[in-house]
N, C-alpha and C positions, 0 to 999 in steps of 0.2 A: 278860234270858228270854231271847231272840231273840237274841243277839248269839252268848252260849254252845252251842246248839244253830245255829247256822252254822255257830262254828267247830269246830264235834266231828265236825256231816257230812262238813264242808272236808277231814280228816283219813283220811276212807275211800273217795271223788271218785274214781274213776278215769275221769271222761267231762271230756275242757279247757274245751268248754262246757259245764254249768255247774258248772265252778269259778272261773269266769270271772260267773259268775249271781248265784253268796256271795258273792263279792267285790262284785261290786256294791250290793247286800244290807244287806252289809255301809257303802258310804260309807250309806244313807238311815239305817239307826239311825241311827248318825254320836254314835254316845257313843266315848269317847275308846277305852276296851278296845274297842271294835275296829275303831282302830288292829295294836294287838299286834296281833288273829287275824290279821289281814290281810296282815302283817308277816314270821307264820309262815307264811303260806302261799308266798308268795314268795319263801322262802328252804327252801320243803319240795319244792318242786310239781316233777311230776314228768309230771303227763302236759299240760299244753296249753301250748303256742304261749305258749314265754318274752316277747317283747316283745307279743303280743294282752296280759298278765297285767300283767307292765308298769306299758301304757298305763291299762288297768283297774285295776292298783294304782294311781294320782297321782287319777287321776279324783274316786276314793275317800277317797283320803285331805284331796282337795282340799271337797270336799263332806263330809267330818269336819268341819274346819277353818274352812267359815264362818261366821265372826260370832266367833269365838274369840279370845280376847286371845291375844297374841300367848309367852305367858309358857305356854298351855293350848296352843303350838303346839309350843312344846320339850321341855315334856312330852308332848308326841306323839311326835316322834322322837328322844326319850328310850326310852320303848317302844320301838319299831322296831330302837336297838342292842339293847335286852336280848333282842331276838330274834332276832338276826343275821338284819338285814334293812338294812345299812349302805348299798346302794343310796340304796331308798327311804330313811331317814334321813336322807342330802342330799338330797333334792326337797324334804322338809318342811324341811329349815336352809336348802335355801335361797329360797324363801318367804318368809324369817323376817331375811334377810340382802338378802336383793334394795333395792333403792334405795325411796326414800320418797319421798313431792311430799311437799312444802313445806306443813311445821303439821304434817306427821305425824313423830313422835316417836318411837321405841324405847326403851322404856328397854334405861338401862346395862349394867341382870346383869341380868338376861335375852338381851341382844345378846353379852356377855362370857362367858354360859354357850352361846347357842348358837355361837359359833365353836371356843368350845372343844371342844366336841363337835362338830364341824365336820374339826378336827382328830385329833379321835379315829378316825371314819368314813372319811376323809382314806387313813391309816395299813390300812383294817378292807377300804378295796378297789382296796388297791397303786396308790395314789398319788401316789408319796413323794413328791414336789419341789416336789407342791403342798403337803404334808404337811411336808416337812423348813418350809418357807419358814412355814408357818403357827407352825407352833410357834414356830419364832424368834419370830419378834414380839409372842407371846403371854410369851412368858421374857427379851422386851429390857424388851417392858410394867411387867412383874410383875402378870398377872394369874389370874385364884386358879382357872381354871378348863380347860384341866384339872390337878387337882392339880400341888404339884411333884412331890411321886416319880411319877408317872404321866408329866407332861412328861417330866423326863428322861429316862426309862428308853425314849420312845416319841422324842427328840433320837436316843439313842445308836445306840438300832434301827434308825432314818432317817439316820443319819449314812454304818455299818455301811453300808445296801443299795446308801449313796450312793457310796463308798469314801474317805468322807471317815473317814480313820483313827482319826488324829491327833487331832479331832476329834469322833470315840468314844473316848476314851478319857479328853475332856478331862470329855464327862457322867460317863463313866464315875464318873471320879476323884469327882466332885461327888457322887454317887448311895454313893459311900462314904462321902461326913465324918463326922461320928460315930455308926455305924455301930461290932458292937465282933464277935467269937465268937458269941454268941447269935440275935443276925439271924439268920433265915430264907435268907436273900435273900446272906448276909454271902460268902460261899464262892463261892456262882455267880456273882457280880460282880467278883468280885478272879481268879479265874478268867477270864473279860472279856474285864477290864480289860491281862492278861497282850496275849494275842490280840493285842488291839487293840493296844496298844501295841507288835507284833509283825508288826505288818500296817502298822503306820507307819511302821520298823525308827529305831526308838525304844529300842530293843537294851542299849544300859544301865540305862533304864529298866524295859525287862521282868526284865532277866537280873538281874535286883538284888528286880525282887520273887517269881517265879520261885524265888530260893536264900532266900529265907526260907522261901515254902508251903512247896519239897522239907524244907525243913530241919526245917518245923514237922511233918508229915508225910511220911514218910519213907520209909509202906506202902504211900503212893496208890501205883498204878500208873498211870495217868493223868495224875498231876500229875505225875512223874517223864518220864511222854514229854515228855509239850509241852515241859517242862525241860529236855530235849534235842535237839528239831526245835532249841528257843529256840539252843543253843550252836552249833548246824548251822547258822543262821537269821547269827550274828553272825561268822560265820567259824572257830568255837572248836572245829575238826571232831575234835584228840584230845579232848579232854575229852569230847563230845557222847560216840561214839567209847566211850570206857569209861563211862561211864553208862552205853550204851546195850545197849549188852553183858552190865550189868548187869540189869539188866531185863528182858532176853532172858533168862537165867538163874537168875529168880526165879517169871517170872507162867506161875501154872501151866496147862499144856496147855487146860485146857478155857476159857478166857481166851483164846477165838479172836482176838478183830480188836485189841485191842492186842499179843498177840503177833503177828499184819500188821503191823498200823504198822513197828514196833517192826521187826522183817524189813528192810520197805520202805528204812526211814530210816536203816538198814545199806545194807542194798544200795547205798544216794546212796551213802556215806560214799567207799563200795570203787570204789566208779563213778571217784566226783571222787577216791580219791587214784591209783589209775591211767592220768589225765589227765595229772598231776602230775608231769615226764617235764622232769630235765636236759636241760639243750640242754650241748654236748661242747663244750669249747675253742673257741675261731674259733683256724683256725689262719693263721700270719701268709703270708703270700707270700713265698715266695723275691725279695731285691732283681733285678731286670735287670743285667748286666752293663756295665760302661762301655763308651758307643761307643769302637772302638782310637783309635790315632790319626794324624789326619793329616803325609802328609812333608808336606816340597815335590814331590819324583819323585813322587804318587800327585800334587797337585797341579797339574801342567803338563800330564800324563795326565790326569789330567780336567778339561780346560779344554783339552783337542786334541782331547779326542771328541768335545765342545760344540761348536766351528770349526766351516764346514766346509772344504774344503778348496781351496783358492789354491794357481793358477798363480805363479809369481813370473815378471817382463818376461824376454826373451828366455830361454824354459826350451824355450820350443817351435821343434826343428828342423827341423821340415818334417818327417820322420817320418825324416833323414838320416841321423840316429845321427852318432856321433865321426869324423870324417877322418885 
C-alpha cells in the first residue's frame, strides 16, 4: 500500500526535490512493483533535474534488487520496459549480464531473456548499431528471446536505419514467409519490402512485386504512386510518366498529399527530359591542301639565300674598275 500511495503522489508532484525523495522511498519499500513506479516517474518527469533523478532511480533499483534472484532482476527490467523506461531497464539488465566471479553462474534461460530484452531496449534508446549486432548474434544462435517475429522486425528496422537496405529487404522477405492476405501486416510488409528493394537498387525484384500488387489493387493510389516512382528509379521514364499522369487525372483534389507527390514526380521527369539534348553531328574539318611542289629553281634560290656571300679571288680591283 505504501508503494501505491507514493506512486499516486508522484503523478501530481511539482517539486523536483520531493520527487527525488519519493524515488528513494520506493527503493526502501523494496517491492518489485516499486521498480515500475520508479520507471514511470523517470519516463514522465518534467520537474526534476534529469541526471539527479537518474542517479537516484539507479540507486533505488539496486536497493530493490539486493538479495533477489537474477530471474527477479530480469522481471524488474521487463516491468521498466513496459512503462517505457528503456534507459533504466538497461541499467538493470547490465547488472544481470555483468561478468561473474569464479563459481558464480547465471542460469542460461535467464541470460537469454536478459540479452533479448537488452536488444529491444537498445533499439528504444537509439543505439542502433549495438542493437543490430546483438540481434544478429541472437539470430545466429537461434535464441528464443526476443521471439522470432519481433527479432526479424527489429533486424529489418535496424538494417534500414543503418542504410543496409538489401539486408533489410532480406529480413522482410523472411517475415513474409507463410503469411497470406488474411494477415493484418501482410500488405504493410509487402510495401516495406518494395521500398527496401528500391533503396538497395534491386529494381527487377521491386518492379516485379509492385506490378503484381498494382494488378491486384488497381485503385490503390499510394501503391500506384510507389509503382510510378519505382519505374522512374529504374530509368523507365516513359512508362512512369504514363502511369503518373493517369494517377494525377483520377486523384481527388482533397487527397493533397498524393497530388503533391505525383506533381513533383512528373516535374522531375520533365526536368530529366529537358536535360536530354541530342548533340549535333560532328563537322569534319576540311583537309589541309598539300604543300606546293618544290622545283630545282626554288631549291637553288633557297640555297643561295641560306649561304653567306663569298667573294671569289681576283674580284677585288682596289676600287679602280675596268680600265
